[in-house]
N, C-alpha and C positions, 0 to 999 in steps of 0.2 A: 504494500500500500504506500502510495506517495500522497501525502496530504500537506496542505499549506500551514500546518502547525509545527514548523521548523523540522519537518521530516520525521517526527516522532510518531510512533504508534500509540494511540491512547488506550489504556487498559480497559475502559468501559465500552469501547467501540472496537471490538476485535476485527470486524469486517466492515469496511467503510466504502466510500466512493473510489472509483478507479481514475486516478489522475496520472497521465504520462506526458512529460514535456509540457506541462502547464495546460493540458487539455483534459476535459472530463469525457470519459468514454462510457457507453452504456454497458451494463452487465447482464448476464442471464439470470440473475437472482430476482426473486419476486419483489414487487413494490419498488422502493428506492434502492434496494440492495444493501441496506445498512442493518447491521445486527447490533443489539444493545445487550451488554452483560449486566444484569441487575444486581449481582452480588457485589459489584464495585461501587454501587450508588448508596447514598444515605438519605433516608426519609426525613424531610424537614418540615412538612406541613400537609394538612389535609383540609380542603375547602368543602364544607358540608352544607352551606347555605348559598343561594344565588346572590350575586352582587347586584343591587338595584340602586346604585348611586347616580341616578339620572341628574341630580342637581350639580354634580361635579363634572359632568360632561357638557361640552358646549355644542349646541345644535344651531345650524343656520335656520333662517325662517322657513325655507322650503323642506327641511327635514334631515339632511345629511349631517353627520358628525364632523366637527372641525376642531382643530387643536389651538386656535388662536382667535 
Protein backbone atom coordinates (compact mmCIF):
# COMPACT_ATOMS: atom_id res chain seq x y z
CA UNK A 1 0.00 0.00 0.00
CA UNK A 2 1.26 3.44 -0.86
CA UNK A 3 -0.68 6.16 0.93
CA UNK A 4 -0.05 9.84 1.39
CA UNK A 5 0.45 9.47 5.16
CA UNK A 6 4.25 9.62 4.74
CA UNK A 7 4.25 6.13 3.23
CA UNK A 8 3.37 4.41 6.51
CA UNK A 9 0.84 1.62 6.85
CA UNK A 10 -1.80 2.53 9.41
CA UNK A 11 -2.48 -0.28 11.94
CA UNK A 12 -6.26 0.30 11.99
CA UNK A 13 -6.48 0.26 8.16
CA UNK A 14 -4.63 -2.88 7.00
CA UNK A 15 -6.12 -2.75 3.48
CA UNK A 16 -6.52 0.73 2.04
CA UNK A 17 -6.68 2.54 -1.29
CA UNK A 18 -4.31 1.59 -4.10
CA UNK A 19 -2.04 4.50 -4.97
CA UNK A 20 0.82 4.09 -7.45
CA UNK A 21 2.94 7.01 -8.67
CA UNK A 22 0.46 9.48 -7.19
CA UNK A 23 -2.60 7.98 -8.92
CA UNK A 24 -5.54 6.12 -7.38
CA UNK A 25 -6.31 2.80 -9.06
CA UNK A 26 -9.55 0.81 -8.75
CA UNK A 27 -9.40 -2.50 -6.91
CA UNK A 28 -11.43 -5.68 -7.19
CA UNK A 29 -12.45 -5.41 -3.53
CA UNK A 30 -16.11 -4.65 -2.73
CA UNK A 31 -17.21 -1.11 -1.92
CA UNK A 32 -14.36 1.36 -1.53
CA UNK A 33 -11.96 -1.53 -0.97
CA UNK A 34 -10.94 -0.32 2.49
CA UNK A 35 -10.87 -2.60 5.53
CA UNK A 36 -11.01 -1.35 9.11
CA UNK A 37 -9.54 -3.30 12.06
CA UNK A 38 -11.79 -2.44 15.02
CA UNK A 39 -9.47 -3.92 17.69
CA UNK A 40 -7.09 -0.96 17.17
CA UNK A 41 -9.85 1.62 17.78
CA UNK A 42 -11.03 3.14 21.06
CA UNK A 43 -14.70 3.85 21.81
CA UNK A 44 -15.02 7.49 22.85
CA UNK A 45 -18.73 8.36 22.69
CA UNK A 46 -22.20 7.13 21.86
CA UNK A 47 -24.91 9.43 20.53
CA UNK A 48 -28.29 8.19 21.74
CA UNK A 49 -30.55 11.16 21.03
CA UNK A 50 -31.01 13.03 17.75
CA UNK A 51 -29.53 16.51 17.55
CA UNK A 52 -32.24 19.10 16.98
CA UNK A 53 -30.28 22.33 17.37
CA UNK A 54 -32.04 24.18 14.58
CA UNK A 55 -31.45 27.51 16.31
CA UNK A 56 -27.67 27.03 15.98
CA UNK A 57 -27.86 26.43 12.24
CA UNK A 58 -28.25 29.32 9.85
CA UNK A 59 -30.83 28.97 7.10
CA UNK A 60 -31.33 31.21 4.11
CA UNK A 61 -34.82 32.59 3.47
CA UNK A 62 -35.45 30.01 0.73
CA UNK A 63 -34.49 27.06 3.00
CA UNK A 64 -30.91 25.85 2.36
CA UNK A 65 -28.34 25.76 5.15
CA UNK A 66 -25.56 28.34 5.12
CA UNK A 67 -22.50 28.78 7.33
CA UNK A 68 -22.39 32.59 7.38
